[in-house]
C-alpha positions in Angstrom: 184.1 87.3 76.0 185.0 87.1 79.7 187.9 89.2 81.2 189.8 85.9 81.9 189.6 84.8 78.3 190.7 88.3 77.2 193.8 88.0 79.4 194.6 84.5 78.1 194.2 85.4 74.4 196.2 88.5 74.8 199.2 86.9 76.8 199.3 83.9 74.5 198.9 86.0 71.3 202.1 88.0 72.2 204.0 84.7 72.5 204.0 84.1 76.3 202.5 81.6 78.6 199.7 82.6 81.0 200.9 81.0 84.3 198.3 82.4 86.7 195.8 85.2 87.1 194.5 86.7 90.3 191.8 89.3 91.2 191.6 90.9 94.7 188.6 92.4 96.4 190.5 95.8 96.3 190.4 95.7 92.4 194.0 94.5 91.8 194.3 92.3 88.8 197.6 90.4 88.9 198.8 88.4 85.8 201.8 86.1 85.9 203.6 85.3 82.6 206.5 83.2 81.5 208.5 82.8 78.4 208.0 79.6 76.1 210.9 77.4 74.9 211.8 78.1 71.3 210.1 81.4 71.1 212.0 84.4 69.9 212.0 87.4 72.1 213.5 91.0 72.0 216.1 90.0 74.7 217.6 86.6 74.8 217.3 84.2 77.9 214.7 82.1 79.7 213.7 84.6 82.3 210.9 87.2 81.9 212.3 90.7 81.6 210.8 94.1 82.6 210.4 94.8 78.9 208.3 91.7 78.6 206.0 92.8 81.4 205.7 96.3 80.0 204.7 94.9 76.5 202.1 92.6 78.0 200.8 95.4 80.3 200.2 97.8 77.5 198.4 95.3 75.4 196.2 94.1 78.3 195.1 97.6 79.2 193.9 98.1 75.7 192.3 94.7 75.5 190.5 95.0 78.9 189.3 98.5 78.1 187.4 97.2 74.9 185.3 94.9 77.2 185.1 97.6 79.9 186.6 95.1 82.4 186.2 96.2 86.1 189.6 96.6 87.8 191.5 99.3 89.5 195.0 98.3 89.1 197.0 95.9 86.8 200.1 94.1 87.7 202.2 91.9 85.2 205.2 89.9 86.5 207.1 86.8 86.3 205.9 83.7 88.4 209.5 83.5 89.8 211.9 80.6 89.7 209.4 78.6 92.0 206.6 79.1 89.5 203.4 77.2 90.2 202.2 74.4 88.1 198.5 74.5 87.5 197.3 73.1 84.2 198.1 69.8 82.3 200.1 71.9 79.9 202.3 73.2 82.7 203.0 69.6 84.0 203.8 68.4 80.5 206.3 71.2 79.9 208.3 70.4 83.0 208.6 66.6 83.0 212.1 65.9 84.2 212.3 68.9 86.5 212.2 68.9 90.3 208.8 69.7 91.6 207.4 70.1 95.1 203.7 69.2 95.7 201.3 69.6 98.6 198.6 67.1 98.9 195.1 67.8 100.1 194.9 64.6 102.1 198.0 63.1 103.8 199.7 60.1 102.3 201.7 58.0 104.7 201.5 60.8 107.3 202.7 63.5 105.0 201.2 66.1 102.7 204.4 67.5 101.1 206.6 65.8 98.7 209.3 66.6 96.2 210.8 64.7 93.4 211.4 64.5 89.6 208.2 65.0 87.7 207.4 62.2 85.5 204.4 60.7 83.6 201.9 58.6 85.5 202.7 55.0 86.1 199.3 53.3 86.8 196.5 55.9 86.6 193.4 55.4 84.4 194.1 55.8 80.7 191.6 58.6 80.5 193.3 60.5 83.2 196.7 60.1 81.7 195.5 61.1 78.2 193.8 64.3 79.7 197.0 65.3 81.6 195.3 64.9 85.0 197.7 62.2 86.3 201.4 62.5 87.0 204.1 61.1 89.2 207.2 62.0 91.2 210.3 59.9 91.1 211.4 59.7 94.8 214.2 57.1 94.9 216.1 54.5 93.0 214.3 51.1 92.6 217.3 49.2 94.1 218.5 51.6 96.8 217.4 52.9 100.1 218.8 56.4 99.5 217.2 58.9 97.2 218.3 59.1 93.5 220.6 62.0 92.7 218.8 64.8 90.9 220.7 64.0 87.6 219.8 60.3 87.7 216.2 61.0 88.6 215.9 63.6 85.8 217.3 61.1 83.4 215.0 58.3 84.6 211.9 60.6 84.3 212.8 61.7 80.8 213.6 58.0 79.8 210.3 56.9 81.2 208.5 59.6 79.3 210.1 58.3 76.1 209.1 54.8 76.8 212.7 53.7 77.3 212.0 52.7 80.9 209.1 50.5 81.5 206.7 51.3 84.4 207.6 48.2 86.4 211.2 49.2 86.3 210.5 52.3 88.4 210.2 51.3 92.0 209.4 54.5 93.9 207.1 56.8 92.1 204.5 58.8 93.9 201.4 59.0 91.6 198.9 61.7 92.0 196.1 63.4 90.1 195.6 67.2 89.7 192.6 67.2 91.9 194.4 65.5 94.7 197.0 68.3 95.1 196.6 71.6 96.8 199.7 73.2 95.2 202.6 72.3 92.9 205.7 74.4 92.3 209.0 74.1 90.6 212.0 73.7 92.9 214.6 76.4 92.0 218.1 75.4 90.8 220.5 77.8 92.4 223.9 78.0 90.8 226.8 80.3 91.5 228.6 79.4 88.3 226.1 80.7 85.9 222.7 79.3 84.9 221.3 76.3 83.2 217.6 75.4 82.7 215.5 77.5 85.2 218.2 78.4 87.8 217.7 81.3 90.1 220.8 83.3 88.8 219.9 85.3 85.7 222.1 85.1 82.7 223.9 88.1 81.3 221.5 90.5 79.7 218.5 89.2 81.6 216.5 91.2 84.1 214.9 88.8 86.5 211.3 89.9 87.5 211.0 87.6 90.6 208.9 90.2 92.7 205.6 91.5 91.5 206.2 94.6 89.5 203.4 97.1 89.4 203.4 98.2 85.7 199.8 98.9 84.9 198.4 101.6 87.2 194.8 102.9 87.3 192.3 101.8 84.8 191.5 104.4 82.2 
């Protein structure tokens, strides 16, 4: 079993989502985890806590030792409120949320777009079925100004449920995963508390937005 498969199996086995995994030439192994909706954790809330990172770190150190994985230092952290979206499962989870993408090739003179993530409107059925094709709701079909965030979210979720037919959505930027260089959630900042994935942590949560070195040297 490869070290990456060991990391994925360990993280998911503990009830977390593996968001990303990086290895540096200096021997640093950095693992980004996230909590999953509906999963029970020791502390309530949506944000990853220091305790979550410590739990995953301890288990990863043991699991990687069993295959003699070559690394010098292990870091486990939250992906942050602007977490990247990389896999079809990531995109499916965040339909209806605001997402910023960067294209590999410019479209209409631009590479960067942001909008409400929705299901694809006109891609090949195979691409839609495999989760490779998605869209961004950019503006209302009968208006020159952009949709409000609330209205765009409602439109994307209704479209995902089949309530809104594709032809009713005027301005949707379609894309496939191989056409984008990067995709990230757009943080929701609220000074009156937190709903969804806002940047302000709820009471009892410890936000881990910066990489926390919790591993140390390989034994």
